[in-house]
C-alpha positions, 0 to 999 in steps of 0.5 A: 578352445575349439577342440574343447568345445568339440569335446563338450559337444560330443558329450552333449550328443552322447547324453542326448542319445542316452535320453532318447534311448530312455524315452524309447525304452519307456514308450515315450517316443516311437522306436523308429523315430528314436533310432533315426534320431540316435543315428543322427546324434552319433554321426554329429558326435563323430564329426565333432570328435574328428574336428576336435582332433584336428583343432587339438594340435592348434594353439594360440598359446593363451590359456583359457580363462578361469571362468571358461575352464570352471564352466566347462568342467562343471558342465562335464561333471554335471552331465556325467553325474546325470547319466551315470551312477558311479562308473556305470551308466544309468538304466532308462528307468533310473534316468527317468526317475531322476529327471523329466526326460522331456524337459532334459531334451528341451534343454539339450536342444538349446545347448546343441543349438548354441553349439551349432551356431558356434561351430558355424562361426568357427568354420571360416577360422582356418582360412582366415588364420592362414590369410592373416600371416600370423599363423606359424607352424613347426617347419617339420609339419609343413611340406618340405621345400628347399627354402625350408630345409634350414628351418626343418633341421633347426626345429623352427617355426615358420609362417604358414599360409594356404600353400603350406 
């Protein structure tokens, strides 16, 4: 789920970037301010994308709830429909004709604030998982040691800890 949350965050920042560009294109935001904000949005999105790729290999082996899956799917569809006409990205003027750009930015600020809080809460999770003794990984993915040779050759999972 953390990988999915990161992916959704990337989408949120992409939409925020597009709305910021539209506001600058329509002279509702100074160009210099928009350029600085857009650089920050892109940097944050790249960081989230990297984190999402790291978390994608981790699983609890538990499926997300139907409610969570439906909500994230609906959010992704809504964001895409907002910013695209068919497969093509909307122009700034088209976007401004569809929505109140200022209100959209306010709503996106709320969403990204929640995303920041959730991300901040997730930062200590890898270390907590490693300390718990409940984290397992394929032996072949961990550092090879004489003690693990048998587990590696038999494709077993072994307990992971901070030293692995």
